C-alpha positions, 0 to 999 in steps of 0.5 A, spaced: 500 500 499 502 506 498 503 512 503 498 516 499 493 511 501 496 508 508 492 510 513 497 514 517 497 517 524 498 525 525 506 523 528 507 520 521 504 525 517 508 531 520 515 527 519 513 525 512 512 532 510 518 534 513 523 528 511 528 531 506 531 524 505 531 517 508 538 515 511 537 508 512 533 502 513 533 503 520 529 509 521 533 515 521 531 521 516 534 528 515 528 531 518 527 539 516 525 543 522 520 549 522 522 553 528 528 552 534 528 556 541 535 557 544 536 559 551 543 562 554 544 555 558 544 550 553 546 554 547 553 556 548 558 550 545 553 550 539 555 557 537 562 557 539 562 550 535 559 555 529 565 560 530 570 554 530 568 552 523 566 559 521 559 557 519 553 562 520 546 560 522 543 558 516 536 561 517 536 566 522 528 568 522 527 561 524 530 562 532 527 565 537 532 567 542 530 567 550 534 568 557 530 564 562 534 558 565 539 562 570 536 569 571 534 571 577 527 571 578 527 577 584 521 581 585 525 587 582 528 585 575 535 588 573 539 587 568 545 584 572 546 577 573 548 576 581 552 569 579 559 570 575 557 563 571 549 565 570 552 572 568 558 570 562 552 565 559 547 571 559 553 575 556 556 570 551 549 569 549 547 576 547 553 576 544 551 570 539 545 573 538 548 580 535 553 577 531 549 571 528 543 576 527 537 572 532 532 575 535 533 576 542 528 576 549 533 579 554 531 580 562 528 586 561 525 585 554 517 586 556 516 579 552 521 575 556 519 568 560 520 561 559 521 559 552 516 554 553 511 559 555 513 565 551 514 561 544 506 559 544 504 566 546 507 570 541 505 565 536 511 562 534 510 555 534 504 554 529 500 547 527 504 542 523 510 545 525 516 541 527 520 545 533 527 542 536 530 546 542 535 544 547 530 543 552 526 536 553 520 540 555 519 542 548 514 537 547 509 542 550 508 544 543 504 538 541 498 542 545 498 546 539 498 540 534 506 542 532 511 536 533 516 538 538 522 535 541 529 537 545 535 536 542 543 536 545 548 541 544 551 538 538 545 537 534 543 545 537 550 546 532 547 541 526 540 545 527 543 552 527 548 551 521 543 547 516 536 547 519 535 540 519 537 534 523 538 527 523 533 524 526 530 517 528 523 515 527 519 514 534 514 509 535 507 511 536 502 511 542 495 513 542 492 515 550 485 515 549 482 519 555 475 518 558 471 521 562 469 528 566 473 530 571 471 531 578 471 538 581 479 540 583 481 534 578 485 538 572 490 536 566 496 535 571 492 530 575 491 526 568 498 526 566 501 524 573 496 518 573 498 516 566 505 517 569 504 512 575 500 508 571 506 507 565 512 508 569 517 514 568 520 510 562 514 507 559 514 512 553 521 511 552 522 511 544 514 513 543 511 519 541 504 520 544 498 522 541 492 524 546 485 524 544 479 522 547 473 527 549 476 528 556 482 531 552 477 535 548 474 538 553 480 541 556 483 549 554 489 549 550 494 552 557 492 545 560 493 541 554 500 544 555 501 541 561 500 534 559 504 535 553 510 538 557 510 533 562 509 527 558 516 527 557 516 525 565 514 519 561 520 518 557 517 520 551 521 524 546 514 527 543 507 529 545 501 532 541 494 533 540 490 534 533 488 541 533 482 544 533 477 551 534 480 552 541 488 551 538 485 556 533 482 561 537 488 561 542 493 563 536 488 567 532 491 575 533 498 572 536 503 577 534 507 572 530 501 567 527 498 569 520 494 575 519 488 577 514 487 572 508 493 568 510 490 566 517 483 564 513 488 559 508 493 556 515 486 555 519 484 550 512 490 547 512 490 546 519 484 542 520 487 537 516 492 535 521 489 529 524 490 521 525 486 517 519 481 513 520 484 506 522 491 509 523 495 503 527 499 505 533 505 501 536 501 501 543 495 504 545 493 506 552 486 508 555 485 512 561 479 513 565 479 519 569 471 519 571 474 517 579 481 520 579 483 524 585 489 529 585 495 527 584 502 528 588 508 525 587 511 524 593 518 521 591 524 522 587 521 520 581 515 522 577 512 516 577 512 515 584 506 518 585 498 517 589 492 521 590 492 526 595 487 521 600 493 516 599 499 514 604 506 513 602 507 506 599 511 501 603 517 498 600 517 492 602 510 491 599 513 491 592 515 485 589 520 488 584 527 488 588 529 494 583 523 497 584 523 496 591 530 500 592 528 505 588 522 506 593 526 505 599 532 510 596 526 515 595 523 515 602 530 515 605 532 522 600 525 525 602 525 523 610 519 520 609 516 514 612 511 508 609 504 509 611 504 516 612 499 520 609 501 524 604 496 530 606 499 531 612 506 531 610 510 538 611 513 542 607 517 549 608 517 552 602 511 552 596 513 553 590 509 556 583 511 556 577 515 553 571 513 551 564 509 545 567 504 551 570 506 558 571 500 560 565 495 565 566 490 559 567 495 556 572 495 563 576 488 564 576 487 557 579 492 558 585 488 565 586 482 561 587 485 557 592 489 562 597 484 567 596 482 570 603 487 565 606 494 566 609 500 562 608 504 559 614 509 564 618 514 558 617 513 556 609 516 561 605 511 561 599 513 564 590 509 565 585 514 565 578 509 567 573 511 563 566 513 570 562 513 578 564 506 578 559 503 573 564 506 577 570 503 583 567 496 580 566 495 577 573 497 584 575 492 587 571 486 581 574 488 583 581 492 576 582 498 579 585 494 582 590 491 576 592 498 572 592 501 578 596 495 578 601 496 571 602 503 572 603 506 569 597 512 572 594 510 576 587 517 575 583 519 575 575 519 570 570 524 565 569 525 558 570 527 558 578 527 553 583 524 548 578 531 548 575 535 551 580 540 554 575 539 561 579 539 563 587 532 560 587 535 554 591 533 549 597 538 548 602 539 541 606 533 541 610 528 544 606 522 541 604 518 544 598 512 543 595 510 546 588 508 546 581 514 544 578 513 537 573 508 535 579 515 533 583 516 536 590 522 536 592 526 535 599 533 535 601 536 531 606 534 532 613 527 535 612 525 540 617 518 541 620 513 546 615 507 546 612 503 550 607 496 551 609 491 554 606 486 556 612 484 563 613 489 563 619 496 560 620 496 553 624 502 551 628 506 545 625 504 541 631 496 541 629 496 541 621 490 542 617 493 542 610 489 544 604 487 539 599 492 539 595 498 542 600 503 539 595 501 541 588 498 548 588 496 548 582 496 542 579 
């Protein structure tokens, strides 16, 4: 059967349409890449390689450069980098952007922010595109019907020089999500439930296509959360067929097509879906009707449970390797088997990251904390995903809600999720937050709790809110 008549998945259509040539019978192709996003942390060696070889960037307009990994997120933004290493990275990045003719959103730019938040809100990512970047969470763009994936530094150099990559085709996995979500259960709970089910390596070697009525009911920003975190299951790509919600989200964005070009684009985007009868290498059905809010308690994203459950007992695990992983996680986190997840005490709360720092996420968080106070022994931080998100949150009054609740209202950046700047935990700190669903705790934990009651409650008698380690999810 010819490729023209064979039923194909959306992944196959995207890869086929961007294949320059087939390189071997093992699935390697030379893949054309429409757009790439670069940051100051993963690009320096790539630019140095271009300089040493005397090569230019092949298509400068296809690259958007953003400072987001190492910059401080202090409430008042300044251009200076307090860390010498970070300052050098940002300075070299700025020099490279100037010398190679690339557009840069530096820390003082009103469009600055985390690359996976900035690129969609600018309309830089469009349905049907293939996008690569030096960050594993480039999978986020799948929510727009694009195919995004992370690459290494040497691949960044090759991409900048040629606008192509040597790429090996992935296996395909379809995850069909069905059921109406209960109140308080959101997209992050869906992806955490999937990771818990298939494991942190369960999607290794696969591109995941998410579909089903539940996915169709989600907002575009909620879909971004799912695609973003799919990499935590090992997926090299994750995406959803674009629909009217995606088109409405993109309409009017600065880099989106305008006028008659917009109508032509939407007409072509409507064809971006898997054919009826297309075959997948693996199928997963996920019924979320009875799903409850999820949190992770350990050091791996699949060490998760619903908020009403307890820390598992490793001795009940039959697999010896997994048993060791559970025991190691308990030691690191300072937890005890059988401990109620709702009672885990923390000293820090972080809401931010490319997973959950868009305006929708901040609205959800504000609804939870409005009229309440953070406990005095907890340092709580809100780090918007972009400067534009920050300004919108201030215009909507959300920033004031957070300040009145005792949160620090900070500037945009990767922040505590990556801990490449001064937003870091010290030994003994325990943190719950929205970064990829992973709470973290340094050895020798100390008492602390994020509580969402009208007034602080003592650590001796905590009354945690329904999602103490996952606000917003």
